[in-house]
C-alpha positions in Angstrom: -16.1 -8.3 -12.7 -14.9 -11.9 -12.8 -13.5 -14.0 -10.0 -10.4 -12.7 -8.3 -7.2 -14.3 -9.6 -4.6 -15.7 -7.3 -1.8 -13.5 -6.0 0.8 -15.7 -7.8 -0.9 -15.3 -11.1 -1.2 -11.6 -10.8 2.4 -11.3 -9.6 3.5 -13.2 -12.7 1.5 -10.9 -14.9 3.0 -7.8 -13.2 6.5 -9.2 -13.5 5.9 -9.6 -17.2 4.8 -6.0 -17.3 7.5 -4.2 -15.2 10.0 -6.9 -14.3 11.7 -6.8 -10.9 9.8 -3.7 -10.0 7.0 -6.0 -8.9 7.8 -7.7 -5.6 6.4 -10.3 -3.3 9.4 -10.4 -1.0 8.3 -10.7 2.6 10.5 -7.9 3.8 9.2 -5.5 1.1 5.6 -6.4 1.9 6.1 -5.9 5.6 7.7 -2.6 5.0 4.6 -1.4 3.1 2.2 -2.6 5.7 3.2 -0.2 8.4 3.7 3.5 8.9 4.3 5.9 11.8 0.9 5.0 13.2 0.3 2.7 16.1 -1.8 0.2 14.1 -0.6 -3.3 13.5 1.2 -4.2 10.3 -1.2 -4.9 7.5 1.0 -5.8 4.4 -0.2 -6.0 0.8 0.1 -9.1 -1.4 2.3 -7.4 -4.0 4.3 -4.2 -4.2 4.9 -2.4 -7.5 7.2 0.5 -8.2 5.8 2.3 -11.3 7.8 4.9 -13.2 5.2 6.5 -15.4 1.5 7.4 -15.4 1.0 5.0 -18.3 2.5 2.2 -16.2 0.2 3.1 -13.3 -2.8 3.1 -15.7 -1.9 -0.3 -17.1 -1.4 -1.8 -13.7 -4.7 -0.4 -12.4 -6.5 -1.9 -15.4 -4.9 -5.3 -14.6 -5.9 -5.0 -10.9 -9.4 -4.1 -11.9 -9.7 -7.1 -14.2 -8.4 -9.3 -11.4 -10.6 -7.8 -8.6 -7.4 -6.8 -6.7 -7.4 -3.9 -4.2 -5.1 -0.9 -4.9 -3.3 0.9 -2.2 -1.1 4.0 -3.0 2.0 4.5 -0.8 4.2 7.5 -0.4 6.8 7.9 2.4 5.0 5.9 5.1 4.6 8.8 7.5 0.8 8.7 7.8 -0.6 8.5 11.3 -4.1 7.0 10.9 -3.2 3.8 9.0 -4.1 5.6 5.8 -1.9 3.3 3.6 -2.3 0.0 5.5 -3.4 -2.8 3.1 -6.4 -3.9 5.2 -7.7 -6.1 2.3 -4.3 -7.1 0.9 -3.9 -6.3 -2.8 -1.4 -4.3 -4.8 0.6 -1.5 -3.1 1.8 1.3 -5.5 5.0 2.6 -4.1 5.8 6.0 -5.9 9.5 6.2 -4.8 10.5 6.1 -8.5 8.1 8.7 -9.6 9.9 11.5 -7.7 10.7 14.1 -10.3 10.0 17.8 -10.7 8.4 17.9 -14.2 8.2 21.6 -14.7 9.0 24.9 -12.8 7.0 27.9 -13.9 8.9 30.7 -12.1 6.8 33.6 -13.5 3.6 31.9 -12.5 5.0 30.6 -9.2 3.8 27.0 -9.7 5.5 23.6 -10.2 4.4 20.3 -11.6 5.7 17.3 -9.7 5.3 13.5 -9.4 3.7 12.1 -6.3 6.8 10.4 -4.9 8.9 13.5 -4.4 9.2 14.5 -0.7 8.8 18.1 0.5 12.5 18.4 1.3 13.5 17.0 -2.1 11.2 19.5 -3.7 12.6 22.5 -1.8 16.1 21.3 -2.7 15.2 21.3 -6.4 13.7 24.9 -6.0 16.7 26.3 -4.1 18.1 28.3 -7.0 14.7 29.7 -8.2 14.0 32.0 -5.3 10.8 30.0 -4.6 9.9 27.4 -2.0 7.0 25.1 -1.0 5.9 26.0 2.5 3.7 23.2 3.7 5.6 21.5 6.5 3.8 18.6 8.4 7.0 17.9 10.3 7.9 14.5 8.6 9.6 14.5 5.2 6.3 13.2 3.7 5.8 12.7 0.0 3.8 15.3 -1.9 1.4 12.6 -3.1 0.8 11.5 0.4 0.4 15.0 1.6 -2.1 15.6 -1.1 -4.1 12.5 -0.4 -4.4 13.3 3.3 -5.0 17.0 2.8 -2.0 17.6 5.0 -1.2 20.8 6.8 1.6 21.7 9.2 3.5 24.4 11.0 3.2 27.1 8.3 -0.5 26.7 7.4 -1.4 29.7 9.5 0.2 31.9 6.8 0.4 29.8 3.6 -2.7 27.5 4.0 -2.9 23.7 3.8 -2.6 21.4 0.9 -6.1 22.1 -0.3 -5.1 25.8 -0.7 -1.8 25.0 -2.6 -2.8 22.2 -4.9 -3.9 23.7 -8.2 -4.5 20.6 -10.4 -4.0 16.9 -10.4 -3.5 14.0 -12.9 -5.4 11.0 -11.6 -5.8 7.4 -12.7 -9.3 6.2 -12.0 -10.4 2.8 -10.9 -11.0 1.7 -14.5 -7.6 2.9 -15.7 -8.8 6.1 -17.3 -6.4 9.1 -16.8 -8.0 12.5 -16.1 -6.7 16.0 -15.4 -8.8 17.9 -12.8 -7.8 21.5 -13.8 -5.4 23.7 -15.8 -2.8 26.0 -14.3 -4.9 29.1 -14.1 -5.0 30.6 -10.6 -8.8 30.5 -10.6 -11.6 28.7 -12.5 -15.4 28.5 -12.5 -15.4 25.5 -15.0 -17.6 22.8 -13.6 -17.2 20.8 -10.4 -14.0 21.3 -8.3 -12.6 17.9 -8.9 -9.2 18.9 -7.7 -10.4 19.3 -4.1 -12.5 16.2 -4.3 -9.3 14.1 -4.7 -7.3 16.2 -2.2 -8.0 14.4 1.1 -9.6 11.4 -0.5 -6.8 9.1 0.8 -6.6 7.2 -2.4 -10.1 5.9 -2.2 -11.3 7.6 -5.4 -8.2 7.3 -7.7 -4.4 7.2 -7.8 -2.7 10.6 -8.1 0.2 10.6 -10.6 0.9 14.3 -11.0 0.4 17.4 -8.9 0.5 21.1 -9.8 1.4 23.1 -6.8 1.6 26.8 -5.9 5.0 27.9 -4.6 6.0 31.1 -2.9 8.9 33.6 -2.9 11.6 32.8 -0.3 11.2 35.6 2.3 13.9 38.3 2.4 14.2 38.0 6.1 13.1 35.3 8.7 13.2 35.5 12.4 12.1 33.0 15.1 11.4 33.3 18.8 10.5 31.1 21.8 8.5 32.3 24.7 7.2 30.3 27.7 4.1 30.8 29.9 2.8 29.8 33.3 -0.4 28.2 31.9 -1.6 26.6 28.7 -4.4 29.2 28.8 -2.0 32.1 28.7 -0.1 30.6 25.8 -3.2 30.0 23.8 -4.6 33.4 24.6 -1.3 34.9 23.3 -1.6 32.9 20.0 -5.2 34.0 19.5 -4.4 37.6 20.2 -1.5 37.5 17.6 -3.9 36.1 15.0 -6.7 38.5 15.8 -4.2 41.4 15.7 -3.6 40.5 12.0 0.1 40.0 12.6 1.1 37.8 9.6 3.0 35.3 11.6 4.3 32.4 9.5 4.4 29.8 12.3 2.9 29.8 15.8 3.4 26.4 17.5 2.5 25.4 21.1 4.3 22.7 23.1 3.0 21.9 26.5 5.2 21.4 29.5 5.3 17.6 29.0 6.5 17.9 25.4 9.1 20.5 26.4 10.5 18.1 28.9 10.7 15.5 26.0 12.5 17.8 23.5 14.9 19.1 26.2 16.1 15.5 26.7 15.9 14.5 23.0 17.6 17.6 21.5 19.7 18.5 24.6 18.1 21.9 25.0 17.4 23.9 28.1 14.0 25.4 27.6 11.9 26.2 30.7 9.5 23.2 31.3 6.3 25.1 30.8 3.8 25.7 28.0 5.8 27.3 25.2 5.2 29.1 21.9 7.5 28.8 19.0 7.0 31.6 16.5 8.4 32.5 13.1 8.1 35.7 11.1 8.6 36.1 7.3 9.0 39.2 5.2 11.3 42.2 4.7 13.8 43.1 7.4 11.6 46.0 8.5 8.3 44.0 8.5 9.8 41.0 10.3 11.1 43.4 13.1 7.7 45.0 13.3 5.8 41.7 13.5 8.1 40.4 16.1 7.9 43.4 18.3 4.1 43.4 18.2 4.0 39.7 19.1 6.5 40.2 21.9 4.3 42.9 23.4 1.2 40.7 23.3 3.2 37.9 24.9 4.4 40.2 27.7 0.8 41.3 28.4 -0.1 37.6 28.8 2.8 36.9 31.3 5.2 35.5 28.7 8.7 34.7 30.0 12.0 35.2 28.2 11.1 36.0 24.6 14.3 34.6 23.1 15.3 35.3 19.5 16.7 33.0 16.9 17.8 35.0 13.8 20.7 33.0 12.5 19.9 30.1 10.2 21.6 27.5 12.4 19.7 28.7 15.5 16.3 28.6 13.6 17.2 25.2 12.2 17.9 23.9 15.7 14.7 25.3 17.0 12.5 23.8 14.3 14.4 20.5 14.2 13.3 20.1 17.9 9.7 20.9 16.9 9.7 18.6 13.9 10.9 15.6 16.1 8.3 15.8 18.8 7.2 12.2 18.0 10.6 10.8 18.9 11.0 13.3 21.7 7.7 12.3 23.1 8.5 8.6 22.9 11.6 9.2 24.9 9.5 10.1 27.9 8.5 6.5 28.2 11.1 4.1 26.7 9.5 1.1 25.1 6.1 2.8 24.7 4.1 3.2 21.6 2.4 6.5 20.8 -1.3 6.7 20.0 -1.2 9.9 18.0 -4.4 11.9 17.4 -5.4 15.4 16.4 -8.5 17.6 16.4 -9.1 21.2 15.2 -11.6 23.7 16.7 -12.4 27.4 16.0 -9.6 29.4 17.7 -12.1 31.0 20.1 -12.7 27.6 21.6 -9.1 26.4 21.5 -8.0 27.2 25.1 -11.1 25.4 26.5 -10.6 22.4 24.3 -6.9 22.1 24.9 -7.0 22.6 28.7 -9.9 20.1 29.0 -7.9 17.5 27.0 -4.8 18.1 29.2 -6.9 17.7 32.3 -8.5 14.5 31.0 -5.1 12.9 30.2 -3.7 13.8 33.6 -6.7 12.5 35.5 -6.4 9.2 33.8 -2.7 8.9 34.5 -1.4 9.0 30.9 1.9 10.5 29.8 0.5 12.4 26.9 2.5 15.4 25.5 0.6 17.9 23.4 1.8 20.0 20.5 -0.4 22.3 18.4 -0.6 24.4 15.3 -2.5 26.8 17.5 -2.7 29.6 14.9 -5.4 27.6 13.2 -6.9 25.8 16.2 -5.3 22.4 15.5 -3.5 20.4 18.1 -2.1 16.8 18.5 -1.7 14.5 21.5 0.7 11.6 21.8 -0.8 9.1 24.2 2.1 6.9 25.4 1.0 3.3 26.1 2.7 0.0 27.0 2.0 -2.3 24.0 2.0 -5.3 26.4 -0.9 -3.9 28.4 -4.2 -4.0 26.5 -6.0 -2.0 29.2 -3.7 0.9 28.3 -4.7 0.7 24.7 -8.4 0.7 25.7 -7.8 3.7 28.0 -6.1 5.6 25.2 -9.0 4.8 22.8 -11.4 6.2 25.4 -9.3 9.3 25.9 -9.2 9.9 22.2 -13.0 9.5 22.0 -13.5 12.1 24.7 -11.1 14.5 23.0 -12.9 14.1 19.6 -16.3 14.5 21.2 -15.2 17.7 22.9 -13.9 19.1 19.6 -17.0 18.2 17.6 -19.3 19.7 20.3 -17.3 23.0 19.9 -18.1 23.0 16.1 -14.7 21.5 15.4 -13.4 18.4 13.5 -12.2 15.0 14.5 -9.0 15.5 12.4 -7.3 18.7 11.4 -4.7 17.0 9.2 -4.1 13.3 9.8 -7.1 12.2 7.8 -9.7 9.5 8.7 -7.8 6.4 7.6 -8.6 3.4 9.9 -8.8 5.2 13.2 -11.5 7.9 12.8 -14.2 6.2 10.7 -16.8 6.3 13.4 -16.0 9.9 14.3 -16.5 11.1 10.7 -20.2 10.0 11.0 -20.5 11.8 14.3 -19.2 14.9 12.7 -20.9 15.1 9.4 -23.9 12.8 9.6 -25.8 12.3 6.3 -23.0 14.0 4.4 -21.0 10.8 4.8 -23.7 9.1 2.7 -23.0 11.6 -0.1 -19.3 10.7 0.1 -20.3 7.0 -0.2 -22.3 7.8 -3.3 -19.3 9.5 -4.9 -17.1 6.6 -3.9 -19.5 4.1 -5.5 -19.8 6.1 -8.7 -16.0 6.3 -9.2 -15.1 2.9 -7.7 -18.1 0.6 -8.0 -16.1 -2.5 -7.1 -14.5 -0.9 -4.0 -10.9 -1.6 -5.0 -9.4 1.8 -4.3 -7.8 1.7 -0.8 -10.7 -0.2 0.8 -11.3 0.1 4.5 -10.4 3.7 4.7 -12.8 6.6 5.5 -15.7 4.0 5.3 -15.8 0.7 7.1 -15.5 -1.9 4.4 -13.1 -4.4 3.0 -11.0 -5.1 6.1 -9.4 -8.4 6.9 -9.8 -7.8 10.7 
């Protein structure tokens, strides 16, 4: 690889290739250097807005020849600095690659471009009787969700992105375009390249096309809310529901601190106590049966006021409150920033991990609401800090370290769905040890010059 060319020369070449869809405007660069995470703004040197896979491949080749880092960008909703341009370079914004390329109703799969968001996709599918169920809360792009191996509120029934991505089209670091699989529902043909790129956070290649499983829209849907006196009772209820093989579609936990936040934010009147939000999918008869069984389990654990939301508008209000827990949490301390972190443990250890984390936060004086996808052992904590007080940032970092260490000691993971990004590089080594060296070898084989989203997953290529 020759010496890196200047940004202005590369910008001129890109402008010659795609015209005004290459930008060095300060506002555009700053917009692409930040996300929903608490990390400082790390903007790229150039932002490009490709429209086709061929354009992506040609721009990647140009970046490779110039020694310029490449950072894919979706909707900017990541929480671990996954798309921050820590080494500058060229940011690929996929907003213009947002189409549904094919819908295969009979096979229940779709082919999409990476820039389409999950809400846009479901709007496109509205008349097909199918829907895409992965719901991380934010209206994230499908490309970003694929790159971070996203999950969300319905993973307990429908799985995560790794379970719903069937095949990918990927541009490699040298500009080659590959397809990782066909549309068959199963295959034993060689290495599982699809899952290697799912969750790689753009460090191995640029995803330009995604084939997804979609699912039939349920005949009936019913939701419910139930509060408990303790976190332990709420978690035990969730575990009992799962272990009883009740096919619940969503089972979400909000602790008393978070309930206080959403009551204020969404003007609701829930009891300020640990609360489960549940949803059931199926036929009218099966939904009623599931709900009755879950209600009986909740009653045995001391649940209060099992309240139903059967009408669409009532369910929408309930899940809108759940999906906006970030903003509701921030309202508990105006002017604060949220250090957002997540872990995931085997569900048999969830109550112990969650209550230990809650106790830790309270003992150290943090306002730190908790919300969890408790059906699969995953929970998040929003640690609210004053950005003008460095000691609070250090305290939050220490609290997160204890939370992660507790989860790993319970045979869990440092991140259930946010990814490693910038914030959990050290924890990945704690969790997987020498397996991280294998990941480095794969990275080196596919990206020998370290241009693909440098500084993520592994510590390298950072400006600061």
